[in-house]
VOGU-3710 file (C-alpha; in Angstrom, 3 decimals, decimal comma):
1> milvlnagss> 42,315/-68,564/140,037  46,163/-69,019/140,893  47,810/-71,952/139,434  50,385/-73,471/142,005  53,265/-75,808/140,814  55,598/-78,155/142,772  58,040/-80,016/141,017  60,033/-82,677/142,762  62,971/-84,450/141,476  60,189/-87,232/139,967
11> slrcalfrpg> 56,911/-85,719/140,506  54,618/-82,751/140,307  51,671/-81,217/142,454  49,379/-78,877/140,784  46,897/-76,843/142,170  44,286/-74,241/141,827  43,338/-71,576/144,519  40,810/-68,992/144,664  42,734/-65,786/146,064  42,558/-65,873/149,900
21> acepawhahv> 41,289/-69,731/150,076  42,835/-71,972/152,328  42,118/-75,217/150,378  42,552/-75,602/146,627  39,617/-75,619/144,482  41,597/-78,463/142,389  44,370/-80,307/142,916  46,685/-82,983/140,899  49,603/-85,002/141,643  51,781/-87,026/139,295
31> adigrqprit> 54,487/-89,523/140,877  57,239/-91,664/139,466  57,741/-89,288/136,384  60,374/-90,615/133,830  59,405/-94,305/134,993  55,779/-95,231/135,498  53,611/-92,093/136,131  50,873/-92,229/138,469  48,018/-89,706/138,367  45,766/-88,746/141,307
41> vdgiasdger> 43,211/-85,886/140,681  41,563/-84,446/143,792  42,526/-87,079/145,817  41,193/-90,037/143,647  43,531/-92,267/141,859  42,929/-92,802/138,357  44,239/-96,222/138,094  43,149/-96,686/134,352  45,080/-93,524/133,143  48,604/-93,105/133,220
51> ppagdhatva> 50,163/-89,415/132,063  52,427/-89,797/129,265  55,950/-90,998/130,018  58,589/-88,042/129,742  59,665/-84,978/131,616  57,929/-82,809/133,861  56,832/-80,230/131,155  55,581/-82,595/129,394  53,575/-84,164/132,257  52,662/-80,325/133,290
61> rrlferlpaa> 51,170/-79,611/129,903  48,847/-82,582/130,138  47,576/-81,559/133,457  46,930/-78,065/132,055  44,419/-79,926/129,864  42,513/-81,047/132,754  42,396/-77,809/134,863  38,615/-76,782/135,318  39,147/-73,234/134,840  42,279/-71,302/133,409
71> psaaghrvvh> 44,457/-69,479/135,555  44,827/-65,590/136,195  48,524/-66,471/137,636  51,001/-69,225/138,367  53,095/-69,472/141,376  56,191/-72,131/141,367  58,199/-73,600/144,039  61,681/-73,245/143,477  63,852/-74,730/145,690  67,213/-72,376/145,060
81> ggtrhaapvr> 66,932/-68,772/144,818  70,608/-68,115/145,784  71,670/-65,266/148,090  70,072/-62,998/145,505  66,218/-63,419/146,221  65,261/-63,170/149,820  61,345/-62,856/148,762  59,126/-64,534/145,904  59,574/-62,353/142,787  58,065/-62,184/139,436
91> ldadvmlale> 59,702/-64,141/136,601  61,001/-62,652/133,759  64,183/-63,110/131,547  66,738/-62,098/133,962  65,253/-63,962/136,709  65,428/-67,150/134,833  68,978/-66,787/133,597  69,681/-66,281/137,419  67,829/-69,442/138,347  69,420/-71,550/135,556
101> glvplapahq> 73,058/-70,500/137,070  71,978/-72,137/140,114  70,855/-75,480/138,743  74,300/-77,106/139,797  73,355/-76,095/143,468  69,962/-78,110/143,434  70,468/-80,479/140,231  67,392/-82,739/141,538  64,766/-79,797/141,783  65,760/-76,682/139,813
111> pqalacirav> 65,691/-78,095/136,514  62,260/-79,539/136,931  60,782/-76,226/138,450  62,495/-74,203/135,215  60,999/-76,669/133,003  57,333/-76,101/134,450  57,876/-72,609/134,468  58,440/-72,645/130,677  55,632/-75,123/129,962  53,297/-72,418/131,640
121> getwpdlpqv> 54,659/-69,899/129,504  54,334/-71,704/126,547  50,787/-72,202/127,479  49,404/-69,076/128,472  52,417/-66,589/127,309  51,015/-63,656/129,029  50,002/-65,353/132,444  51,881/-63,959/135,463  54,567/-66,092/136,967  55,961/-65,736/140,418
131> acfdtafhrt> 58,852/-67,825/141,757  58,785/-68,710/145,355  61,975/-69,982/146,791  62,689/-72,578/149,639  65,766/-70,625/150,584  64,346/-67,258/150,736  62,868/-67,593/154,182  66,502/-68,338/155,876  67,887/-65,071/154,530  66,642/-63,406/157,621
141> qarlaqlypl> 69,681/-64,748/159,638  72,309/-63,220/160,866  75,156/-63,120/158,709  77,233/-65,348/161,241  74,525/-68,148/161,216  75,108/-68,092/157,428  79,000/-68,247/157,299  81,011/-71,373/157,062  84,631/-70,754/158,328  86,000/-70,766/154,651
151> pralideglv> 88,668/-68,607/153,043  87,070/-65,392/152,645  87,148/-65,296/148,746  84,879/-68,410/148,680  82,541/-66,921/151,003  82,374/-63,920/148,699  81,567/-66,087/145,941  78,462/-67,183/147,817  79,633/-70,404/149,428  77,430/-70,221/152,577
161> rfgfhglsya> 74,645/-71,697/154,566  71,522/-71,136/152,466  68,901/-73,781/154,452  65,764/-74,963/152,753  62,081/-76,396/153,239  61,578/-72,380/153,353  58,054/-72,460/152,035  57,120/-74,977/154,848  58,707/-72,829/157,331  57,136/-69,616/156,110
171> hlaraypsgr> 53,731/-71,277/156,530  54,235/-72,029/159,873  55,686/-68,516/160,628  52,094/-67,140/159,251  50,301/-69,608/162,187  52,683/-68,755/164,918  53,783/-65,070/164,110  55,072/-64,706/167,685  57,659/-66,437/170,168  60,306/-68,804/169,936
181> ilaahlghga> 59,601/-71,723/167,651  61,363/-74,833/167,080  60,023/-75,979/163,953  60,464/-79,969/162,543  59,889/-80,609/159,065  60,369/-84,190/158,999  59,563/-85,996/155,787  61,710/-88,143/153,221  63,904/-84,640/153,517  64,107/-83,427/157,142
191> slcairdgrs> 65,360/-80,345/158,736  64,911/-77,994/161,619  64,377/-74,568/161,818  64,417/-71,983/164,965  61,964/-69,219/164,134  61,863/-66,169/166,301  58,922/-63,745/165,698  58,314/-64,983/162,428  61,731/-64,874/161,073  64,340/-67,831/160,669
201> vattmgfttl> 67,119/-67,496/163,271  69,197/-70,920/161,955  68,424/-74,046/160,348  69,874/-77,203/159,791  70,329/-77,779/156,244  73,337/-75,653/154,643  74,646/-75,287/151,383  72,625/-78,154/149,868  69,854/-80,266/151,167  72,462/-82,939/152,077
211> dglmmgtrsg> 73,340/-81,094/155,518  71,877/-81,571/158,646  69,555/-84,228/160,021  69,394/-87,765/159,148  67,018/-88,416/156,308  64,945/-90,840/154,361  67,961/-91,816/152,036  70,386/-88,955/152,922  72,867/-88,966/155,203  72,452/-85,508/156,765
221> avdpglvlyl> 75,686/-84,276/158,200  78,766/-86,103/158,225  82,668/-85,508/158,609  84,083/-83,810/155,449  87,157/-86,028/156,305  84,909/-89,300/155,625  84,038/-87,612/152,079  87,778/-87,583/151,815  88,457/-90,968/152,936  86,044/-92,461/150,836
231> irerglspda> 87,380/-90,611/147,598  91,370/-90,962/148,580  91,370/-94,401/150,270  88,308/-96,441/148,746  88,686/-95,015/145,069  85,068/-93,791/145,114  84,580/-91,057/142,451  82,813/-87,719/143,676  79,540/-88,993/141,765  79,676/-92,153/143,647
241> vadllnarsg> 80,009/-90,542/146,993  76,932/-88,300/145,853  75,037/-91,159/145,099  76,088/-92,997/148,455  74,999/-89,918/150,746  72,284/-88,816/148,729  70,701/-91,989/147,789  71,791/-95,068/149,796  72,499/-93,876/153,222  69,991/-92,370/156,011
251> llgvsgisdd> 66,676/-94,584/157,164  67,562/-96,696/154,089  71,162/-97,192/154,505  71,214/-97,711/158,707  68,438/-100,079/158,406  69,339/-102,159/155,174  65,538/-102,387/155,045  63,649/-98,999/154,133  63,264/-95,589/154,039  59,763/-95,638/155,354
261> vqvleasdav> 59,490/-95,099/158,875  55,976/-97,015/158,882  58,038/-100,032/157,728  60,951/-99,748/159,841  58,315/-99,604/163,111  56,381/-102,787/161,882  59,837/-104,875/161,709  61,201/-106,619/163,949  65,023/-106,459/162,920  67,614/-104,894/165,163
271> aarealdlft> 69,038/-102,651/162,575  65,437/-101,314/161,935  65,243/-100,067/165,699  68,778/-98,704/165,312  67,789/-96,518/162,349  64,834/-95,146/164,016  66,973/-94,280/167,221  69,285/-92,639/165,632  67,107/-90,534/163,204  65,487/-89,398/166,833
281> yrivreagsl> 69,025/-88,956/168,491  70,039/-86,737/165,422  66,783/-84,486/165,749  67,167/-84,053/169,466  70,934/-83,263/169,086  70,180/-80,344/166,433  67,195/-79,360/168,404  69,319/-78,457/171,229  71,440/-76,522/169,167  68,553/-74,434/167,534
291> iaalggvdti> 66,952/-74,021/171,445  70,544/-72,436/172,259  70,323/-70,269/169,096  66,854/-68,940/170,154  67,737/-68,582/173,744  65,213/-71,286/174,676  61,805/-72,395/173,093  58,059/-71,556/173,655  57,015/-73,929/171,108  57,798/-76,838/169,064
301> vftggigeha> 55,787/-77,784/165,801  55,986/-80,788/163,847  55,142/-80,819/160,277  55,849/-83,019/157,256  54,892/-86,701/156,448  56,786/-88,082/159,450  56,154/-85,251/161,668  52,438/-85,270/161,046  51,985/-89,134/161,326  54,661/-91,034/163,241
311> aqvrtdvcra> 53,473/-90,417/166,810  56,302/-92,761/168,198  59,136/-90,259/166,659  57,229/-87,527/168,304  57,090/-89,379/171,480  60,974/-90,217/171,486  62,078/-86,446/170,478  59,969/-84,962/173,183  60,868/-87,148/176,103  64,370/-86,398/175,045
321> lafagvvlde> 63,776/-82,408/175,142  62,163/-82,798/178,756  65,460/-80,864/179,807  63,689/-77,919/178,081  60,410/-78,277/179,712  58,543/-80,531/177,283  55,984/-82,617/178,515  53,997/-84,648/176,197  50,215/-85,762/176,570  50,629/-89,277/175,406
331> ganaggagri> 47,061/-89,651/174,877  46,890/-86,617/172,660  50,045/-87,365/170,883  48,517/-91,125/169,913  45,324/-89,599/169,033  46,393/-87,565/166,372  45,751/-84,236/168,023  46,846/-81,178/166,845  47,887/-79,978/170,534  49,738/-82,363/172,019
341> easgsavavr> 51,749/-80,852/175,068  50,636/-81,988/178,609  49,054/-79,765/181,321  51,726/-77,949/182,855  54,193/-78,329/180,202  56,726/-74,971/179,822  56,650/-75,742/176,027  53,577/-76,095/173,461  53,754/-78,553/171,216  51,800/-78,696/168,109
351> vapanearei> 51,169/-80,989/164,984  50,678/-79,004/161,928  49,875/-80,227/158,315  52,461/-79,052/155,930  50,947/-76,625/153,370  53,413/-75,246/151,026  50,856/-75,005/148,029  48,755/-72,264/150,307  52,014/-70,337/150,916  52,961/-70,541/147,164
361> alsvsdvlgp> 49,377/-68,998/146,490  49,415/-66,490/149,154  52,805/-65,461/148,215  51,715/-64,876/144,604  48,735/-62,502/145,795  51,557/-60,608/147,871  53,520/-59,847/144,823  50,924/-59,330/142,058  48,289/-57,657/144,419  44,746/-58,116/144,234
371> m> 43,440/-60,486/141,189
//
């Protein structure tokens, strides 16, 4: 059995996979770690039970006590692999040291993943562990797609575009291994990726997860001069600007109501509608850029919480991409079908569940071999 751990900033998903299985044999989710943790096991909320308050390592160890079987290996989602890691890798002391050095580039996720890795090592000292990186999938991009127009010394120090959501995109690349794919991972964090024949060509996130699309609470791309203005003219500290752009912008900031698409769609407020319109406008603008990078598009795939469940967002995006040959089947889209393009559409349109956990389990088997 392969133990899969996906540590978010305040959550932890844990699952057991039989090698090669599409679905987990067991899975658990703990939300609001560090505040009022809530646990769900095999899709059932344990209302009468709360995990201990504490950090990710404490919660992970408690989940390990509930496993129905002992694991033979463990795989971890690690957000940042830097320029060094272009594929999943077996963890050892040297790899851990390198990943510690990347904490400043992903401070909301990297420490939590490392804490879970240590918790596994303390619980099962001889268990092989594999790190699977959100950045690795994008290392196939051409050098020019990864560069910022900065002084060469900074480029040589690794200040480049990394891209994220790589495990989600790698899962889609397994399902759609050929052709020109525009993949839209739309959730609280959101990005697009241009995939040609299973390899990343370009993506909207860059050096950090703050770049690119407007998101739930993140601004996405803004003029760097705006950041300088906030610091110099408005007197905001760098930490205050970071909080503004990461936690108080996006759908939440523009609407002044919520970061939840469902809440905004149900609202009559003008600001709610404007937030949703800006969200889809930014998706369409970035989509045009990635279609250009691909030299055209054969298939669009929506995934992630919004991508899978927000039919109106898909409608708005696809209507705006009619210039690229996209024609939506409105009934199939509203009905939650997996294939939603109309007959005669030049571009296929798919809705695919995100499955980072399975991608991690498959990657563990790829690294360690048959178990």
